[in-house]
N, C-alpha and C positions, 0 to 999 in steps of 0.2 A: 544914500550911504556913509554920511563921516562916520556915523557908528564905526565902520570895517575900516576906514582908510588908513590906520593903522596895522591894521592886520597882513597879517603876507600869506600867500596859496604859492609861493614860489615852491611846493612840495606837491603840489598838485600838476605845478604845469610839468613838470617830469614824472607823474606817478605813472607806474607804470606797474600791473596787479601780478603777484607770484607766489604761492605757498612756499615759502623756503623753509618752513620749517619742519621737526622731525613728525612722525603719524604718532609720536609717542605724544604729543604734546596736549596736553588737560582740556578737556570738551570746552573751556570758557576761556581759553588762549583768545585773545585778541588776533583778526585778522583786517580792522580796519577799523582806523576812529576819528570822527569827523564833529562836526560843531554847526550848530546850525544855528541863524539870529530870526527868532520872532518876531513880528509885528503884524501886529493886532488893531480895532476898533471891536471895543468891547459893548458900544453903547451905541446903538443904530441911530438916540439922540442927539446924539455931538458925534458928528462926523468929523471933527477935527481935535479930536483925544484918539492919543493911541499909545500902546504898550509895549515895549522889546523887553523879550527874555532869553537867552540865550542857550541851547540846549545841546544832550548831547547824546548823536548813535555811537554806541560801539557793538560792532557786530563778530562775530564769532563762526566757527565753523558750519553751525547749523543753523543759527538766530544771530537775534540784534537788539538790543538794549535800547530803549529811547527815555532821557528824564528830562528835565530841568538840572544845570550844570549847579546851580546853582542848592539845589535839593544833595546833589551829591558832594557838593562842601558841605552842605552842612551834617548831612552824616556821615561825614568825613573826621570832621572835628567833633563833633560830639561821642564817635568809638573812642577818639584820641584820651579825650576827657577821660572820658567812663573809662578808661583801661591805665588808665593815672590812679583813681581810687582819690579821687579827690569830692571831700562834701560837697564843693559847691563847683555845680556847672558852667563855664560862663561861656553862649555862642553870642552875646549878641553884637560881637564883629560882623559875626556872617548874615550875608545878605539873603535877603529874604524873597521866597520864591511864592507866585503864584500859583504853583501845579504841584498837586503832591501825588497824581501818578504816573508810573512806569511801563512802557507798551515793550512786552518781546513779542519778534515777529516770526515764522518759523513759512515754513513752504505751504502748510498748511491752514495755519490759523493768525489772527493778532489776541492776542492775549492784553488785559487790560487791567492792572492789577490800582489797586487804591486802599490807605485806612484811614477806617471811618470811624473815629477816636482811638478803641483799643482792639478794634474788630478790621485783621486784614479782607478785603472783597473782592472777586478777582470776575472777572463775563469773558468768552470768546466771540469772535468776531469771524466772518469771514475772509480769508484771501480778497482784495480788490481784482479780480478778473476779467471787468469790461471795458482795460482803454482801448481809446480812440488811439493808434497811433498816425501822427502827421510828415507829409512829406515835408519835414521846414528844421532849417539847424541853424542854432543859435552860439555864438562863444559866448560864457559868462563865466564873467573873472581867470578867462588863460585857458579855460575849459567850451570844449566844442559837446556840445550838445547837442542831443536832438527835441522833437513834440512832441507830446502823448496827453491826449483830455480823457474824462472822465467826469462823470453827474455822478457824486457822493454824496447823502445825508440830505440833501436837500440843497445844495450847493456847485457850482462850474466848477470845475478846474484845472486848469492850464499848468502843468507838465513838461520840464527841462530834465533831465538825461543824459547820461553818459556813458555811453560803450567802452568807453575807457576804463571805465572803474568800473569791472564785472562783477558788482553787487547786484544784489536786485531788489532795494532796500532802498527808505527814504526817510523824512521824518516824520512826527505822530503814526498814522495809519496806515501811509503809503506806501506801497508797495509792488512787484507784484510783476515791474520793465525789464525790459534787456540790459543793463544799470543803472548804476548809484543815480538817486534824484539832487540834481544840481539847486532847483528851486522849484516851487510849484508855488502859485496863486490863483483866489478863487474872485470870479471872475469883479464880483462886488468891489476886488481890493479888502474887504474888509481881515481875511489873512493872506500872510505871505512868511512862506518860509527859505531862506536862501543859503546856501552852504559859503562859509565866514573859515573855514578852516579845517585843517586835514593834519592828520600826521602819519608820516612814511611810515608803509611796512617795513622798513629796513632797522624804525623806532621802534615797534612792536614788541621783535621776538624778546620770550621772556615773559613782557607785562600778560593778565588779564586783568578780565572786567573789573570797575571798581565797584560796581552795584551789589550796596549790600543783599544778600541771603534774604536774609529779614525781610528783605522790599518786598518777594516775588513764593516764597515759602511757603509752608500750610495755610495760602487761599482758603476760605468759602465762596466756590464757585455759585453764582447769585448768577438773573440775568440783569443786561446794563438797565433797562428801567426799577432793579429791585435795587440796585447801586443808588442811581441815581435817589430813590426816596431816599434809603438809609442817609444818606451825604444830608437831605434836607431835616429829615427826623434831628439828629445829630444837632445840626443848627444849630433847631429850634430849643435844643431842650437843653442846650453846653452850658448853658449862662445856672440852670437851674441843678440843674446835676453836681453842679463845682457847688453852688447852697450849699445842697445837701450834703456833703464830705468838708466842711466847715468855712471854704471860702468866703472872704467876704470884699463884696467888690465895692469902691470908693462909685461918686455920679460923677465922678468924671471918666469911669471906667465903664463907665456904660454904654454899645453903639451903641451911633444912633438909627435908626429905623432907617431904612431902603424906601426911597418914597415912588408914590404907582407910578412914574415918570421911567421911576430908573429899570422898573421890576418891566416895565413893556418896552421900554430898549435895549433889554440883552439879549446879548449877539453873542450865539453860543457857536463853538466850532460845527456841531451835529445843529441840523435845522429838523431832521428827521427822528 
């Protein structure tokens, strides 16, 4: 937990949920804003290597938005530079994100969005409803939590949620519990999400989500398999397409081929 020693969760300690906004508030007005730290092992053949990245969960009256914080920073910086109508847009100082997706959850389903090339694609998944509630409690970062378990997409997950923060959402596609998910880990320890920051409701008054509408409006609805195939095809053909438009690559710019060992050890969050 050295990564978050300087993070403060004092506002969570006092967090009492109340809707203090008027009924005329916009549908995308913020009701909750939370930051999760994801730690995961991308390759099963190298168990000592893991990646860390922060994700934002923004909650409105009827839905939640989950995205990489670095991706949100990139979108914001790009918009600011574009609006200045500069001939050159320099984004070299913006941290790169390994995640290009956005997940929007409602009480009905989970909507996954990702831009593949110039095309915005989306697929829907049902809300997780097969949670097993366990009569066990635990305090995590000063938050009183209850335990739940679920098997989802080939992994067994243990979640700790707090009824003191009564939002039925959590990181990634995890939702449907009677309180915000504070921590969720798969039994192998390959993937772990933990709440590291929250913004108190008093500071959210008048604020709206920071997710750009271009990331979810006008998407082409496909199946999850079709999106995965489109992603793979785009990556395979990206260099050829750029070359056809006149882009010249130096030898140093050529990406090394992924080894067979790396392919075999690929460790996605969803195994099915």
